C-alpha positions as CSV (number, residue, x, y, z in Angstrom):
1,M,-24.5,-39.1,-33.4
2,L,-25.5,-42.5,-30.9
3,I,-24.1,-45.6,-32.6
4,I,-25.8,-48.3,-30.7
5,F,-24.6,-52.0,-31.0
6,G,-25.7,-55.1,-30.1
7,G,-25.1,-59.0,-30.8
8,L,-24.7,-61.9,-29.5
9,P,-21.2,-62.5,-27.2
10,G,-18.2,-63.4,-30.0
11,S,-20.0,-62.1,-32.4
12,G,-17.3,-59.0,-32.9
13,K,-19.4,-56.0,-31.8
14,T,-16.8,-54.6,-29.1
15,T,-14.1,-55.4,-31.5
16,L,-15.9,-53.2,-34.3
17,S,-16.9,-50.6,-32.4
18,R,-13.7,-49.8,-30.4
19,A,-12.2,-49.9,-34.0
20,L,-15.3,-47.1,-35.4
21,A,-15.2,-45.1,-31.7
22,K,-11.2,-45.1,-32.6
23,R,-11.5,-44.2,-35.8
24,L,-14.3,-41.5,-35.0
25,E,-13.0,-40.4,-32.1
26,A,-16.1,-41.2,-30.4
27,V,-17.6,-42.0,-26.9
28,Y,-17.0,-45.2,-26.4
29,V,-19.6,-47.1,-23.9
30,R,-19.1,-49.9,-22.8
31,V,-21.9,-51.7,-20.6
32,D,-19.7,-55.2,-19.9
33,T,-17.0,-52.7,-18.4
34,I,-19.9,-50.7,-16.6
35,E,-21.4,-54.1,-15.0
36,Q,-17.9,-55.5,-13.7
37,A,-17.4,-52.5,-12.2
38,I,-20.7,-52.3,-10.4
39,R,-19.9,-56.3,-9.4
40,A,-16.9,-54.9,-8.1
41,S,-17.8,-52.0,-6.2
42,G,-18.9,-54.9,-3.7
43,V,-22.6,-54.7,-4.2
44,P,-23.9,-58.3,-2.4
45,S,-25.6,-59.5,-5.5
46,T,-23.4,-61.0,-8.4
47,D,-26.1,-60.2,-10.8
48,V,-26.3,-56.6,-11.6
49,G,-29.6,-56.6,-12.9
50,P,-30.8,-53.6,-15.2
51,A,-27.9,-51.3,-13.3
52,G,-25.7,-51.7,-16.5
53,Y,-27.8,-50.3,-19.0
54,V,-29.3,-47.6,-16.5
55,V,-25.8,-46.4,-16.2
56,A,-24.5,-46.5,-20.0
57,Y,-27.6,-44.7,-21.0
58,G,-26.8,-41.9,-18.6
59,V,-23.1,-41.4,-20.0
60,A,-24.1,-41.6,-23.1
61,E,-26.7,-39.1,-22.6
62,D,-24.5,-36.9,-20.8
63,N,-21.9,-36.9,-23.9
64,L,-24.6,-37.0,-26.7
65,T,-25.9,-33.8,-25.1
66,L,-22.4,-31.8,-24.9
67,G,-22.2,-32.3,-28.6
68,R,-20.1,-36.0,-28.5
69,M,-20.6,-38.9,-30.9
70,V,-21.2,-41.9,-28.6
71,I,-20.6,-45.5,-29.4
72,A,-22.6,-48.0,-27.0
73,D,-21.4,-52.0,-27.3
74,S,-23.5,-54.1,-25.6
75,V,-25.4,-57.5,-26.4
76,N,-28.4,-55.1,-26.5
77,P,-30.7,-58.1,-26.6
78,L,-34.0,-56.8,-25.5
79,H,-36.5,-54.4,-27.1
80,I,-36.9,-52.9,-23.9
81,T,-33.3,-52.2,-24.1
82,R,-33.2,-51.3,-27.7
83,D,-36.2,-48.9,-26.8
84,A,-34.4,-47.3,-24.4
85,W,-30.7,-46.7,-25.9
86,L,-33.2,-44.9,-28.9
87,A,-35.1,-43.2,-26.4
88,V,-31.9,-41.5,-25.2
89,A,-31.1,-40.4,-28.7
90,A,-34.5,-38.4,-28.9
91,R,-34.1,-36.9,-25.7
92,S,-30.5,-35.6,-26.9
93,A,-31.7,-34.6,-29.9
94,V,-29.6,-37.2,-32.0
95,T,-29.8,-39.6,-34.7
96,A,-29.7,-42.8,-33.8
97,V,-28.1,-46.0,-35.9
98,E,-28.5,-49.4,-34.7
99,V,-25.7,-51.9,-35.8
100,E,-26.5,-55.8,-35.1
101,V,-23.4,-57.8,-35.3
102,I,-23.4,-61.4,-36.6
103,C,-20.8,-64.6,-37.1
104,S,-22.7,-66.4,-39.6
105,D,-19.9,-68.7,-39.9
106,K,-21.4,-70.8,-36.0
107,I,-17.9,-72.8,-36.1
108,E,-15.3,-69.7,-35.9
109,H,-17.9,-68.0,-33.6
110,R,-18.3,-70.9,-30.9
111,R,-14.1,-71.1,-31.9
112,R,-14.5,-67.2,-30.5
113,V,-16.6,-67.5,-27.6
114,E,-14.4,-70.7,-26.4
115,T,-11.1,-69.2,-27.2
116,R,-12.0,-65.2,-26.3
117,K,-10.0,-64.2,-22.9
118,T,-11.6,-61.3,-21.0
119,D,-10.0,-57.8,-21.0
120,V,-12.0,-56.4,-18.3
121,E,-10.4,-57.6,-15.1
122,G,-13.2,-59.8,-13.2
123,L,-15.5,-60.3,-16.3
124,V,-16.0,-63.7,-16.6
125,K,-17.2,-64.4,-20.5
126,P,-20.3,-66.6,-21.2
127,T,-19.4,-70.4,-22.6
128,W,-20.8,-71.7,-25.7
129,H,-24.0,-73.1,-24.4
130,E,-25.0,-69.8,-22.5
131,T,-24.6,-67.8,-25.9
132,V,-26.8,-69.8,-27.8
133,E,-29.2,-70.2,-24.9
134,R,-29.3,-66.7,-24.4
135,V,-32.5,-64.7,-24.6
136,Y,-31.4,-62.5,-28.0
137,D,-35.1,-60.7,-29.3
138,H,-35.3,-60.6,-33.3
139,W,-35.1,-57.0,-33.7
140,E,-38.4,-55.0,-34.6
141,R,-36.7,-52.2,-36.9
142,K,-33.9,-53.2,-39.6
143,P,-30.7,-52.2,-37.9
144,I,-27.5,-52.3,-40.3
145,V,-26.0,-56.0,-40.5
146,V,-22.8,-56.3,-40.0
147,D,-21.2,-59.8,-40.7
148,T,-18.1,-60.7,-38.9
149,A,-17.6,-63.8,-40.6
150,A,-15.7,-63.5,-43.4
151,K,-15.0,-59.9,-43.3
152,G,-11.8,-58.1,-41.9
153,V,-12.3,-55.7,-39.4
154,Q,-10.4,-52.4,-41.0
155,E,-12.8,-53.6,-44.3
156,I,-16.2,-53.4,-41.9
157,V,-15.3,-50.1,-40.3
158,D,-15.0,-48.1,-43.6
159,A,-18.0,-49.9,-44.7
160,L,-19.5,-48.5,-41.6
161,I,-18.8,-45.2,-42.5
162,V,-19.4,-44.7,-46.1
163,R,-23.0,-46.4,-45.1
164,L,-22.9,-43.6,-42.3
165,G,-22.4,-41.2,-44.0
166,I,-20.2,-39.5,-41.9
167,D,-18.5,-36.7,-43.2
168,R,-15.8,-35.2,-40.0
169,P,-12.4,-35.6,-40.4
170,L,-11.1,-39.3,-39.1
171,S,-8.2,-40.9,-37.8
172,T,-5.9,-42.6,-39.5
């Protein structure tokens, strides 16, 4: 299975996708980490364009073809990126599930964006203005929508596992 997370910066997608990956012992693929590694490699431009996503698709596909569950963590803002994740699942002959993470409380969302620290060395997090001005296409298909404004991580992860119908042994 490929579980594809998307959502604006500060919505809680990294926190949730990491917790779910740990709980399910799944491979965790984070585009932010890949993009920052590309920048740190000395590539002349700070704008990595689609390179981070393309690398993430390859890493995910390799692991899916090995029979591993993969959780993809990225803003995933465009139809083209979402379609590309689905193509990875199709080529790997696995089920794909899209999860959009939102924070419906705009005051809380802004607080998160403005106060969070980076956990990837050298990664500069976007400002609130950059977050709300970002191009973010509406989802063409109906993803599972998770609102982090009023529920805790464990509660959301538990509900996602039930919703996904995952019956494999889970770590505690």
